[in-house]
NUFIPA-714553 format. One record per residue: x, y, z of N, C-alpha, C, O, CB in turn. Coordinates in steps of 0.001 Angstrom, whole numbers, plus 500000, padded with zeros to 6 digits. Glycine has a CB too. Example, Ala and Ser with C-alpha at 12.3 -4.5 7.8 and 13.67 -1.06 7.14 Angstrom:
2
513190494310507800512300495500507800513200496700507800514236496681508465511308495527509046 512850497750507080513670498940507140512900500030507870513409501138508039514084499402505725 
END
This chain:
408
514501652061978140515328652614977074514468653338976061514827654424975607516140651512976390 513313652742975692512377653367974757511849654644975342511670655639974640511221652424974415 511598654612976636511079655808977324512106656927977287511737658091977129510703655483978788 513413656596977431514483657607977413514602658229976023514756659443975889515840656979977836 514525657356974952514602657913973594513405658800973310513542659803972609514682656790972548 512276658473973816511066659279973592511220660655974244510816661664973666509808658552974156 511806660699975451512000661981976150512996662863975395512781664067975252512494661741977601 514098662255974909515121663044974177514533663616972894514768664780972568516365662167973843 513757662791972154513137663251970907512152664369971165512058665312970379512436662100970199 511420664272972256510432665302972594511121666617972915510636667675972512509565664856973784 512273666578973652513003667804973999513625668439972750513662669665972649514104667500975046 514113667637971797514730668169970572513696668918969737513956670000969211515363667028969737 512492668296969630511438668961968856510994670243969521510660671220968850510243668037968674 510991670237970861510605671462971588511629672565971361511264673731971209510462671178973104 512922672199971336513973673200971103513869673766969697514080674962969495515370672587971323 513539672909968706513374673408967341512224674392967242512323675434966593513148672255966380 511168674047967880509996674934967842510298676254968514509850677302968049508792674272968515 511064676219969619511429677460970339512291678351969463512086679564969416512178677135971656 513280677743968751514165678526967868513379679200966775513636680360966453515245677638967250 512412678491966189511613679094965129510790680249965668510638681275965005510702678051964484 510251680081966889509470681168967486510347682388967705509896683511967479508837680720968817 511622682196968152512528683334968406512864684067967116512956685294967107513825682853969083 513050683321966020513345683966964751512144684772964281512293685880963765513744682927963693 510926684201964464509728684932964052509520686166964907509087687202964403508499684034964128 509824686071966201509634687206967105510731688247966910510510689422967204509610686732968564 511910687853966422513045688780966227513546688653964781514608688076964548514215688475967252 512797689183963811513197689024962400514470689765962042515039689511960980512095689497961502 514946690689962904516144691450962592517427690658962845518514691101962474516162692718963400 517303689477963482518505688725963837519275688306962585520496688454962534518137687488964671 518573687784961574519243687273960375519956688383959621521115688196959250518239686586959455 519304689577959361520070690646958685521289691104959449522324691390958846519189691828958442 521190691182960799522342691621961593523485690629961469524644691011961308521950691795963071 523137689331961548524177688318961409524830688401960026526040688212959900523592686913961642 524033688681958988524584688817957643525504690018957515526536689957956846523468688924956636 525113691133958175525942692339958123527282692116958805528326692523958294525215693514958774 527245691458959977528483691171960695529392690282959859530601690498959783528182690506962044 528783689272959230529565688364958394530180689126957215531315688857956822528681687198957884 529420690084956651529943690892955541531147691704955950532139691773955225528871691816955009 531057692338957149532203693116957649533441692240957799534550692654957463531863693770958999 533240691022958307534365690100958509535003689765957162536229689720957058533896688798959229 534187689529956124534711689171954804535476690328954204536562690136953656533579688748953868 534905691578954301535579692761953747536902693009954452537905693304953802534680694003953866 536914692890955791538159693119956544539228692116956129540403692461956001537903693021958064 538807690873955923539778689865955509540315690155954115541490689922953831539150688475955548 539425690678953228539876690980951863540862692123951823541764692142950986538696691308950983 540694693099952744541569694272952757542883694042953476543772694891953418540863695419953392 543027692907954156544241692659954921545417692472953972545426691554953152544074691423955830 546433693372954092547623693310953226548738692560953903548550691887954917548100694712952848 549909692695953310551085692022953849551491692574955189551273693751955474552232692132952892 552081691735956013552599692100957343551525692706958231551831693533959090553755693079957207 550263692306958039549208692798958910548750694191958566547932694741959304549663692770960314 549235694821957458548852696173957091547572696117956267547301695103955624549987696882956308 546780697190956274545557697250955495545583698466954606546246699459954905544327697273956400 544857698380953511544723699495952585543287699974952561542354699174952501545180699095951176 543117701281952609541795701882952497541297701662951064542104701732950137541829703415952864 539988701396950841539485701205949476539858702382948588539665703537948967537964701018949485 540392702092947407540933703146946552539846703931945828540145704986945270541884702551945543 538587703460945811537535704171945094537169705477945782536685706398945124536306703295944963 537386705579947076537036706785947832538298707425948389539261706735948724536046706453948978 538286708742948485539422709479949011538938710529950007537833711061949899540223710138947867 539798710805950975539546711891951921540119713178951328541286713224950937540177711582953329 539299714211951266539707715502950713539526716572951779538488716633952438538891715853949432 540541717417951943540448718572952829540055719781951979540817720222951118541803718822953592 538866720305952232538361721462951481538438722693952367537838722729953441536897721227950989 539179723704951917539350724949952665538536726047951980538758726369950813540862725350952761 537604726605952721536715727624952161536370728640953249535846728278954302535418726979951577 536668729902952988536369730995953924537050730778955276536500731145956315534852731128954121 538228730190955265538959729968956500538579728709957243539211728376958245538770731112957385 537559727995956779537105726768957436537593725548956657537733725585955434535558726749957560 537848724472957394538263723229956768537157722199956878536640721951957967539553722703957403 536791721596955756535844720491955738536583719215955335537426719237954438534661720784954764 536273718132955983536836716831955632535756716061954883534693715771955432537330716042956908 536037715734953624535037715134952747535529713768952288536654713628951811534742716050951529 534678712773952439534959711430951928534216711307950605532985711315950584534523710297952954 534951711193949503534327711279948187534841710215947242535984709771947344534559712641947589 533984709814946324534374708930945234534524709700943928534729709104942871533352707809945068 534422711022944003534551711850942810535929711668942179536926711522942887534310713329943152 535983711678940859537240711491940149538038712783940038539269712754940026536977710935938772 537341713921939957538026715201939787537526716211940810536514715992941476537823715742938362 538251717317940923537850718380941836536476718917941455535640719161942325538887719512941836 536238719105940148534950719619939694533804718688940015532726719140940401534988719870938220 534025717371939860532975716405940199532597716507941668531417716466942014533431714977939873 533596716642942531533319716725943964532575718006944317531568717970945024534616716644944757 533078719151943818532462720427944174531053720543943621530206721211944213533308721580943669 530793719889942476529460719954941885528391719304942736527202719559942543529471719313940545 528802718465943679527836717782944550527663718475945898526916718004946755528269716349944775 528362719602946079528312720306947363527577721639947223527673722282946178529734720541947904 526845722064948251526099723338948199527019724530948479526898725174949522524932723322949220 527928724823947563528936725854947796528549727211947230529068728236947674530242725427947204 527635727234946244527155728486945643528332729316945105528489730486945451526350729310946684 529138728699944268530266729395943676529786730355942591528786730102941919531276728392943101 530514731459942430530239732398941352531435732380940402532512731930940792529968733845941906 531272732861939159532381732770938188533659733440938654534746733027938250531966733380936884 533560734467939496534754735172939937535516734443941035536668734787941300534382736535940414 534917733452941680535628732669942689536717731829942010536589731449940846534640731756943480 537772731551942747538887730772942214539001729472942995538975729469944225540219731576942282 539127728365942264539323727042942872540719726567942493541092726572941320538218726008942399 541487726157943502542825725622943281542952724275943974542610724162945151543906726603943792 543441723236943268543764723234941843542512723287940976541402723292941510544579722001941494 542660723325939656541559723556938738540532722429938799540808721342939306542083723709937322 539336722713938269538222721773938362538511720445937667537964719419938071536981722394937770 539354720433936633539625719189935919540778718388936527541198717375935968539930719491934473 541288718845937674542389718131938326541890716825938946540905716847939683543045719019939408 542538715687938672542124714422939297542385714443940802543282715135941284542864713234938650 541582713669941532541800713452942967542456712087943099541761711071943093540444713536943800 543803712038943221544507710758943103544792710071944427545222708918944438545788710966942389 544558710763945566545043710210946831544258710779947994543499711737947844546538710496947013 544454710172949163543841710675950389544522711959950850545651712259950460543907709617951494 543812712705951685544315713959952266544666714982951185545577715791951360545547713683953137 543947714940950084544159715888948989543547717229949369542446717282949917543544715358947657 544261718310949078543833719640949516543238720425948337543811720492947249545024720416950137 542072721011948601541401721870947618541073723199948302540511723216949397540094721184947046 541424724304947658541198725635948214540190726395947377540237726359946147542509726418948301 539276727084948049538340727986947385538634729393947868538587729675949065536852727589947668 538938730275946919539173731684947239537966732472946750537702732545945549540508732217946587 537244733055947685536033733779947348536361735165946803537266735843947290535125733890948567 535612735568945788535819736885945197535467737974946203534526737849946987534979737045943916 536265739060946155536003740208947029536155741473946194536870741460945192536976740226948272 535502742561946581535642743794945797537023744413945989537503744540947116534554744807946189 537654744793944889538952745464944904538849746690944001538323746609942891540108744501944433 539350747815944478539372749040943680540719749152942979541767749165943625539104750293944564 540681749233941649541890749400940852542038750875940508541148751468939899541844748523939559 543162751466940899543420752888940665544467753009939569545597752546939722543893753608941974 544083753636938461544955753760937300544957755218936844543999755686936229544496752812936146 546053755936937154546189757343936754544975758165937174544456758954936384546387757448935240 544526757986938400543404758740938926542050758114938643541063758469939286543431760107938374 541984757185937689540727756507937381540543755321938316541495754586938581540694756046935904 539320755127938819539037754061939775538054753078939157537004753455938637538475754637941101 538425751820939230537577750743938720537379749736939842538353749226940396538206750062937450 536136749446940179535848748448941212535563747123940509534691747039939645534632748888942121 536301746105940888536138744789940283535943743740941365536406743904942493537350744437939406 535253742661941012535048741535941927536012740441941526535925739915940417533565741022941901 536940740086942421537998739154942041538468738350943240538348738779944387539173739902941417 539006737170942947539642736340943980541123736156943687541800735392944374538950734967944078 541632736848942672543018736671942253543980737202943304543657738122944055543265737368940918 545184736598943346546212737000944304547282737884943685548011738568944403546855735783944903 547385737877942358548386738690941680547787740057941358546747740128940703548891737988940388 548426741156941807547869742483941506547808742768940014546883743437939553548690743556942186 548780742270939248548740742462937796547518741780937195546845742353936338550023741920937142 547225740559937640546070739830937121544784740533937529543847740605936735546069738372937625 544719741061938768543528741804939204543285742988938282542155743228937858543683742287940667 544347743730937972544208744891937089543774744467935692542925745120935085545529745669937015 544338743393935180543952742919933845542506742440933834541788742663932860544884741787933383 542068741778934919540675741336935000539710742507935076538534742377934736540481740437936204 540217743663935530539385744867935572539300745541934209538654746580934073539931745849936600 539947744959933195539853745478931848541013746349931415540937746978930359538620746236931715 542091746411932196543221747260931855544230746493931008544510745321931263543889747800933123 544771747172929994545890746641929225547181747164929836547378748375929937545781747033927716 548051746263930239549293746655930907550489746343930023550592745256929455549432745942932263 551389747306929914552686747029929319553538746273930339553301746386931541553390748347928864 554515745512929877555350744785930838556033745686931855556286745260932982556390743998930107 556338746935931474557010747845932411556040748514933369556475749134934340557774748906931649 554732748410933127553760748959934068553787748130935352553933746908935310552328748977933447 553646748800936478553678748126937776552291748126938393551529749081938245554687748803938723 551975747038939089550715746937939829551031746389941214551724745380941345549672746023939079 550521747058942249550795746644943628549525746732944465548664747580944235551908747517944251 549432745833945442548325745880946393548567746990947416549704747275947791548153744512947103 547471747610947855547536748633948904546199748616949622545249747979949169547857750066948315 546131749316950738544897749410951509544256750757951248544912751794951340545163749211953022 542974750742950923542265751977950646542051752821951889542101752326953015540947751675950011 541813754105951663541589755046952762540294755809952512539927756082951369542789756030952912 539613756147953597538309756795953502538409758139952797537511758514952044537706756976954887 539515758880953042539636760209952442539769760162950922539524761168950255540828760928953030 540150759019950364540227758912948909539038758146948340539050757709947189541528758231948499 538002757992949183536771757313948777537021755867948330536346755351947439536101758089947652 537994755237948961538285753830948695538314753099950028539143753400950887539640753656947923 537427752156950198537379751363951426537735749929951071537196749370950116535969751443952111 538631749338951828539036747963951587540286747881950735541123748783950747537919747200950928 540402746792949998541623746504949263541661747272947941540627747484947307541745745000949008 542857747684947536542990748349946248544275747914945571545212747448946220542960749876946414 544303748074944253545495747838943440545844749149942753545008749759942087545268746684942392 547085749570942924547554750818942324548424750478941116549383749713941224548349751684943363 548077751059939958548827750850938727549723752053938489549246753187938441547876750619937522 551024751811938339551987752869938008552400752675936559553137751742936237553242752842938967 551931753547935693552190753406934269553628753807933916554162754785934440551198754249933471 554234753035933024555555753379932511555417754479931457554378754609930810556262752126931914 556475755261931299556475756374930351557075755937929020558158755351929010557256757575930922 556408756201927891556993755861926587558166756776926239558120757983926477555927755946925489 559210756185925676560405756929925263560715756563923817560658755393923439561630756617926200 561049757583922999561443757353921611562967757236921571563677758239921645560931758509920666 563459756004921454564899755740921521565470755537920122565003754687919364565184754503922396 566479756323919794567218756136918555568577755551918917569450756243919441567364757482917760 568736754262918627569938753539919026570787753278917792570499752371917011569582752208919746 571836754078917621572750753935916484571997753990915150572339753289914198573529752615916593 570966754837915105570200754989913864568944754162913807568089754420912959571047754639912709 568786753155914690567568752344914724566537753031915614566814753334916775567867750901915235 565343753274915063564300753972915806563446752954916560562862752057915952563422754830914855 563376753094917875562695752137918745561784752871919708562086753991920120563709751276919516 560681752254920068559805752783921114559837751836922299559604750637922151558348752971920594 560119752365923447560195751553924657559538752303925806559154753464925667561666751200924999 559414751619926954558742752198928119559664752095929324560511751204929397557385751484928400 559490753019930272560402753047931403559715753590932649558771754376932574561628753883931072 560226753138933812559832753699935097560874754707935583560714755289936655559641752581936137 561934754918934809562998755846935196562477757280935216561500757614934547564196755727934236 563161758123936005562759759539936104563675760459935302563302761602935037562751759980937564 564874759990934904565743760811934061566487759910933078566391758685933145566746761632934926 567235760540932159567895759795931087568945758841931637569088757729931128568536760754930092 569676759246932655570695758374933226570089757093933781570611756004933546571458759104934319 568996757221934513568318756040935035567757755182933896567757753953933970567191756453935994 567287755843932856566758755126931692567841754267931049567605753102930729566188756117930660 569038754845930861570138754082930266570499752873931131570739751782930614571370754982930075 570536753076932448570868751971933360569786750893933313570096749701933314571039752492934809 568519751306933271567415750347933238567464749491931979567192748291932030566075751077933321 567811750104930849567859749383929580569233748760929318569459748155928270567495750319928441 570134748912930268571481748323930195572278748868929000573002748130928331571383746790930100 572131750130928758572893750781927697574129751410928328574019752353929111572028751855926943 575302750893927988576560751397928523577308752139927410577615751570926363577428750233929104 577587753393927657578273754214926652579759753865926619580464753992927620578079755726926948 580217753423925450581625753097925268582372754339924761581777755392924533581792751905924278 583688754185924591584512755317924125584028755804922756583864755014921826586013754909924047 583807757100922653583353757679921400581859757726921249581367758261920256583921756931920279 581097757175922214579640757195922148579093758378922936579678758816923927579054755876922682 577967758877922474577323760010923148575844759742923288575287758899922585577560761328922378 575202760466924204573758760393924389573205761801924411573795762714924990573390759630925690 572077761955923779571357763220923803569895762928924108569349761967923565571510763989922451 569238763718924957569751764873925707570642764453926873570984763279927013568593765716926227 571010765412927697571920765163928818571331764148929785570117763959929855572233766469929557 572232763493930536571806762418931423570851762869932521570049762068933000573000761784932044 570921764145932933570059764608934013568721765128933500567950765705934266570757765688934804 568436764931932212567172765397931639566016764541932167566089763315932086567221765348930084 564953765147932703563804764367933191563121763617932040563070764097930908562785765293933898 562605762443932358561860761655931371560452762216931250559744762361932247561820760148931766 560055762527930038558697762965929736558145762056928639558919761409927935558665764475929298 556823761996928481556250761100927469556807761363926074556844762498925601554741761242927446 557245760259925420557764760279924053559027761130923904559292761671922831556701760792923115 559810761245924989561068761970924924562004761288923926562226760082924039561723762056926321 562575762034922930563548761429922029564916761316922699565451762308923194563656762245920737 565477760115922712566800759864923282567663759245922184567292758232921590566719758924924551 568821759864921918569715759400920865571000758836921486571645759494922303570041760554919878 571359757627921094572653757041921442573424756912920133572993756210919219572498755634922181 574578757600920047575292757717918777576722757208918906577324757266919978575292759172918295 577257756701917782578649756248917721579222756652916366578588756449915330578757754694917940 580400757213916379581018757693915149581850756594914478582388755698915128581894758914915441 581931756706913146582860755901912341582737754401912602583751753726912779584280756338912613 581538753878912629581357752438912828580164751966912009579158752666911891581156752100914336 580291750771911445579181750157910730578432749262911708578978748302912250579679749347909487 577177749604911914576414748969912997575093748454912445574451749113911627576165749966914171 574693747268912901573370746719912578572701746313913881573363746028914879573473745497911590 571381746295913849570613745902915042569679744747914683569259744616913534569797747112915612 569363743924915659568443742800915477567584742660916728568074742765917852569219741474915185 566304742424916513565375742285917635565135740805917917564922740017916995564032743010917340 565172740432919195564963739041919594564010738988920792563921739939921568566318738355919937 563295737854920932562413737718922104563211737398923367564313736854923300561362736619921859 562637737744924510563210737411925822562225736477926515561078736850926763563488738711926694 562670735272926826561781734288927457561372734765928845562195735313929579562468732902927546 560111734560929211559674734986930544560276734103931632560278732879931500558144734961930637 560781734697932694561282733878933812560121733254934571558992733744934525562149734729934772 560415732175935263559387731527936079559749731665937550560851731324937978559228730031935693 558798732168938300558970732295939741558170731190940424556957731087940242558521733705940242 558858730365941211558217729266941927557977729703943373558898730140944063559090727966941868 556731729578943815556380729939945184555873728685945885554886728092945450555306731083945218 556530728275946960556052727135947744554835727561948552554884728527949313557169726587948679 553736726820948373552463727193948997551959726049949874551585724998949353551406727556947919 551940726233951192551468725154952083549963724929952014549464723968952600551852725465953511 549229725786951314547781725577951198547446724553950122546283724177949975547078726897950891 548459724085949353548246723101948307548957721798948659549979721803949346548736723637946953 548413720694948185549017719383948425550323719248947659550499719830946589548049718259948025 551233718469948228552524718212947597552313717689946178551490716804945946553350717203948430 553073718252945228552976717818943844551977718591943021551973718473941796552630716393943799 551110719398943669550125720201942941550753721526942529551437722162943330548856720443943804 550528721944941298551019723238940833549863724051940271548961723513939630552127723059939769 549905725348940522548879726270940031549578727501939475550426728089940147547866726660941165 549233727895938258549791729111937673548974730295938172547797730436937841549793729046936108 549611731141938970548921732312939513549005733507938564548133734376938584549510732686940871 550041733556937739550178734639936768550842734096935515551931733524935580550996735824937357 550182734277934368550751733811933110551911734712932700551828735933932825549676733772932004 552983734111932213554120734878931748553922735370930315553083734854929576555382734045931843 554697736362929945554663736893928580556085737243928167556838737807928961553723738145928475 556466736912926919557840737200926490558085738690926339557167739461926062558142736498925176 559343739083926526559734740467926297560453740603924964560425739689924139560624740971927435 561093741737924756561852741974923529563198742588923887563310743379924824561066742897922552 564200742214923136565496742856923302566074743182921930565770742527920933566464741951924106 566909744206921909567566744621920669569058744431920839569662744974921764567230746102920307 569647743662919948571090743448919942571714744359918884571282744388917732571436741947919666 572725745090919300573442745963918375574829745380918124575569745095919066573542747416918935 575179745202916841576442744582916472577331745581915735576848746375914928576197743338915604 578633745536916018579633746227915219580173745231914196580632744148914556580786746812916115 580114745604912923580529744697911870581986744932911482582447746072911422579628744854910654 582696743853911224584028743925910623583906743436909185583359742364908925585082743073911433 584425744240908250584282743910906841585652743835906160586644744359906668583391744944906139 585682743176905008586919743126904228586988744336903295586143745228903374587007741802903415 587991744370902411588190745524901523587011745718900593586730746836900160589466745356900707 586316744622900282585172744730899371583886745099900102582824745222899492584975743423898623 583997745274901425582808745628902198581980744442902645580883744628903171581954746533901403 582486743192902445581763742001902861582005741727904340583128741851904830582180740791902014 580949741355905038581044741121906488581917739916906783581737738837906217579647740918907099 582869740126907684583738739040908132583263738488909468583201737274909660585190739521908243 582935739365910368582475738963911696581653740095912292581624741210911770583674738599912624 580991739785913388580249740808914104580436740615915600580581739494916088578755740768913730 580431741707916300580630741687917753579478742426918407579089743511917975581999742326918153 578933741813919465577814742454920170578323743702920875579256743657921677577153741475921193 577677744815920548578030746075921184577119746366922369577583746743923445577961747216920175 575826746187922161574854746458923213573758745399923161573426744868922101574253747886923066 573217745116924319571992744315924415570998745130925230571150745292926441572259742893925075 569991745632924555569036746540925191567710745811925383567150745265924432568839747835924341 567219745807926607565906745231926881564862746264926468564610747237927178565751744828928401 564273746032925321563274746955924804561952746822925553561266747812925808563059746717923318 561611745595925895560362745334926626560617744210927614561014743110927229559186744966925650 560387744489928878560633743486929912559661742321929783558486742534929484560521744114931304 560126741097930001559192739968930043558389739983931334558852740470932366559946738636929904 557189739445931260556348739306932456556600737924933042556392736923932357554819739511932121 557039737846934284557342736521934851556086735677935025554998736195935278558049736669936198 556261734381934884555182733453935189555329733021936635556381732528937041555195732225934228 554263733208937416554286732871938842553532731563939039552339731467938749553659734016939711 554240730569939531553660729242939740553725728890941222554792728921941836554398728169938887 552566728555941785552510728086943174552666726571943186551997725856942441551172728513943864 553558726099944045553839724666944139553472724177945531553974724700946526555333724364943827 552596723176945609552157722653946894553293722059947697554166721376947161551093721620946690 553270722332949001554354721836949855553852721020951045554654720521951834555180722997950356 552532720883951181551998720150952333551932718654952041551347718231951044550603720677952707 552533717868952914552526716416952786551600715849953855551843716023955050553970715823952917 550543715175953427549585714575954360549157713234953778548236713169952963548341715517954606 549819712181954194549579710845953641548873710004954699549255710018955869550918710167953187 547851709277954285547091708437955211548006707395955859548961706909955254545921707742954477 547676707073957109548541706193957903548633704782957331549648704109957508548034706124959327 547571704324956637547664702970956077548752702902955013549406701871954857546311702536955478 548946703992954284549956703998953232551356704206953810552310703573953356549642705088952205 551491705083954802552807705253955421553243703963956104554430703634956114552786706413956435 552293703235956672552630701958957296553161700960956290554114700234956572551425701383957995 552547700921955116553025700021954068554407700424953585555274699572953389552049700001952896 554618701732953390555922702187952909557013701918953934558134701551953581555878703677952576 556674702102955210557652701817956257558018700335956262559189699978956390557106702236957633 557007699477956121557266698034956112558102697623954906558822696625954961555949697259956117 558012698387953816558772698068952608560183698647952640560969698413951722558039698580951385 560511699403953691561856699950953807562062701286953123563202701702952920562816698988953261 560976701972952760561094703291952135561364704326953221560706704323954261559804703653951329 562322705206952986562678706232953967561543707230954134560909707601953146563966706959953548 561262707683955379560199708677955588560374709927954743559390710548954341560143709068957040 561625710302954468561854711480953636561420711287952192561316712256951440563302711849953673 561164710033951798560743709736950429559256709430950332558757709158949240561535708570949886 558530709468951458557112709116951421556341709973950430555522709458949668556502709255952801 556597711276950434555833712178949562556050711822948102555098711787947322556232713642949811 557313711555947723557617711207946328556956709879945949556329709764944896559150711121946110 557107708885946821556561707562946520555043707606946442554451707019945536557003706544947577 554408708297947381552950708404947373552462709100946110551458708699945521552461709160948613 553183710156945689552791710885944480552789709956943271551837709949942491553739712076944235 553853709175943116553969708297941947552943707166942010552244706907941030555393707714941851 552851706496943157551941705352943272550493705790943102549706705098942456552124704653944627 550137706940943679548761707426943557548373707635942101547235707378941710548587708729944332 549326708103941301549013708392939908549209707193938990548608707133937917549858709532939427 550029706251939390550231705055938576549101704043938764548628703453937792551569704409938918 548670703843940000547708702766940264546576703154941192545673702353941434548415701599940841 546609704396941726545608704803942724545624703864943925544595703619944555544200704833942098 546834703334944233547050702434945364546210701149945259545782700594946272546725703158946666 545984700692944037545304699407943837546360698337943564547086698406942573544267699487942657 546434697357944448547478696332944379547385695530943086548411695119942545547382695393945582 546177695302942583545994694462941395545761695295940133545263694765939140544822693507941604 546108696582940146545908697428938969546711696883937791547874696509937945546314698891939270 546086696841936615546755696305935436546264697057934206545078697366934096546499694777935291 547183697354933275546757698009932040546954697076930860547423695948931009547529699319931821 546582697572929673546581696708928492547978696248928096548132695199927471545941697427927332 548996697025928455550361696652928071550952695584928976552020695044928687551252697869928083 550259695277930078550751694256930992551388694802932251551814694028933108551724693402930295 551467696140932386551988696726933621551056696370934763549836696347934604552143698268933495 551654696092935926550849695534937019551312696096938353552492696387938551550935693992937033 550345696245939273550669696544940661550689698017940999550318698868940190551975695966940991 551131698304942221551092699662942763551888700644941923551431701761941685551613699670944179 553075700249941468553893701183940689553974700773939231554834701260938497555293701278941274 553071699866938795552932699469937400554248698944936812554776699483935838552432700646936580 554757697881937432555935697198936902555569696531935574554482695971935435556480696146937923 556481696594934601556221696017933285557360695084932897558474695559932675556042697126932223 557128693761932804555893693102933231555820692990934754556816693184935451555788691709932597 554636692678935253554466692595936698555315691519937342555654691617938521553037692350937022 555660690501936583556436689386937129557835689810937578558507689069938294556547688282936097 558279691014937155559553691516937649559591691551939169560640691367939786559821692900937092 558422691792939760558373691972941222558562690675941979558651690681943207557059692594941625 558622689568941269558868688290941934560223688285942628560435687521943569558790687139940928 561141689130942173562450689205942818562359689732944246563290689565945033563379690086942006 561220690378944585561032690911945941560232689970946819560141690189948027560342692257945884 559640688910946233558864687971947028557883687201946177557383687713945175558132688692948128 557610685992946567556701685144945801555259685604945847554459685205945001556781683745946298 554911686437946819553529686908946947553336688263946277552474689041946687553134686997948419 554140688553945236554141689874944601552805690256943990552521691445943847555193689923943543 551983689293943627550726689618942956549697690263943875548831690998943400550141688377942355 549771690007945191548724690491946089549242691221947319548444691807948052547883689350946526 550538691208947572551073691807948792551615693210948491552605693337947771552187690910949400 550990694262949023551456695619948737552863695895949240553599696661948619550516696613949340 553249695285950354554589695515950897555646694933949962556677695560949716554720694895952307 555393693748949447556327693143948495556469694018947258557575694246946769555860691731948097 555340694502946759555387695363945579556173696643945852557002697050945039553972695708945118 555915697274946989556618698510947326558109698273947552558933699141947265556002699140948565 558446697097948066559854696785948267560563696737946904561686697222946767560017695432949027 559901696153945906560486696131944568560544697550943985561544697924943372559674695198943640 559483698337944171559445699715943659560572700548944257561177701369943569558085700370943969 560847700336945525561905701089946206563263700800945557564048701715945308561942700734947719 563531699514945284564785699162944631564865699709943217565927700139942767564957697662944608 563735699692942517563701700216941141564003701711941132564758702184940283562321699949940486 563420702456942069563661703905942134565132704204942389565692705131941804562798704548943233 565748703431943251567164703667943573568070703324942395568975704084942052567577702844944799 567813702168941778568715701699940716568605702557939460569619702824938814568411700241940371 567398702997939098567224703698937832567363705210937965567870705870937058565881703368937250 566909705768939104566872707228939235567718707761940391567748708966940643565450707680939415 568397706863941085569198707302942215568392707585943455568941708075944442569957708507941849 567101707292943440566237707519944596564872708007944144564634708254942961566873708533945563 563979708137945126562607708535944827562521709983944348561647710316943548561732708346946054 563424710853944832563412712238944383563665712336942883562984713085942183564451713048945144 564648711579942390564920711554940963563777710953940175563462711415939078566181710790940691 563151709916940730562002709302940056560846710286939960560163710359938939561553708031940798 560635711042941032559565712053941055559797713114939983558866713471939261559477712718942446 561015713621939867561321714640938861561136714090937445560632714785936562562758715154939044 561547712840937239561361712226935923559881712088935609559458712334934480562048710852935859 559084711692936614557639711512936397556981712843936049556102712889935188556970710900937651 557395713928936709556805715244936413557032715624934963556149716210934336557393716324937335 558189715305934420558533715707933050557969714770931997557742715177930858560028715781932897 557737713491932377557369712500931359556019711828931614555482711162930729558434711445931278 555474711999932812554190711381933186554249709854933195553226709182933060553099711835932230 555419709335933351555615707906933607557002707776934207557773708735934251555458707025932289 557307706553934674558674706363935196559172705010934776560299704639935103558723706499936740 
END
């Protein structure tokens, strides 16, 4: 029996010595085992409700489009400018980045476009100006070339031709003609693209009523500073000038991420002149006034806004939304709000006590969706889905409210 215990003890000591020799001969074993264990711990920490996982919110995937090429960038940058500043892009001041450099990167699959400046020849009344620009609006290209444009001046893109010593892209400016308009005694200066007086009246929406006349004749060609008189007999008339708000043109742009907006052309107000016929009493005091004419003296310049229409949401987030019962048609709206409220951090909390993916206030409200509301993203999203429906009639209404108020 003593002999058997001696043999077992001898074999145990030999095995210990062998293990130590293997560790000394293979020092990389311990770090590898530690790395594997670390991966296991991180994977367990990221495991969400119903077996779903969330990508770490500190880093985002960004699609960068430059010169027709797409780069996929994994970045922890907070803004577009922070990300681009770390890349060897060699941007020049004339290049355009959309969205702007101070735009936050709130979500995965965020799209950033770089438009490289190219030479464009601006032709203005025979004068040629070559400018380096990345702008898409011909009016903005002309203004960047140093031209002052009246609202009635037109600017259009065209292709240059060798016979006119213009190669490549060009912008042609068609200047409006100044007209000296006397409207019921009020002296006004306005501009027009019309070729004769009749077209001018139609452009300015001047309709001759009974007893009204215009001089010169309607078929008179428009020349610079042509005097045009609109007259009415036996009436007391006053005029008032008012601003005309610039219209906004919305252009859906698939090169931008959903929810991103970029102003491609700044708007400018126009001017209009209202002419009133006054009714007076026997003492000559005004009783009432009636609008006789509304003349657009200066057209407003529309504001052109590009609105992103591309929806590209990472699969980990769509999986969570699907598990929470959110309709696929609402994914874009829900992702937009959650990305900006919490950056998809389940435990996000602010000083006021708002908590979770959609910042419920207080966070304990989400207990109605499940007891695991503090850590389960699906439970939180299930509560958010009900909140969007009850308060805004759905995610679309919640999205519109968020755009106007920056909270929901």
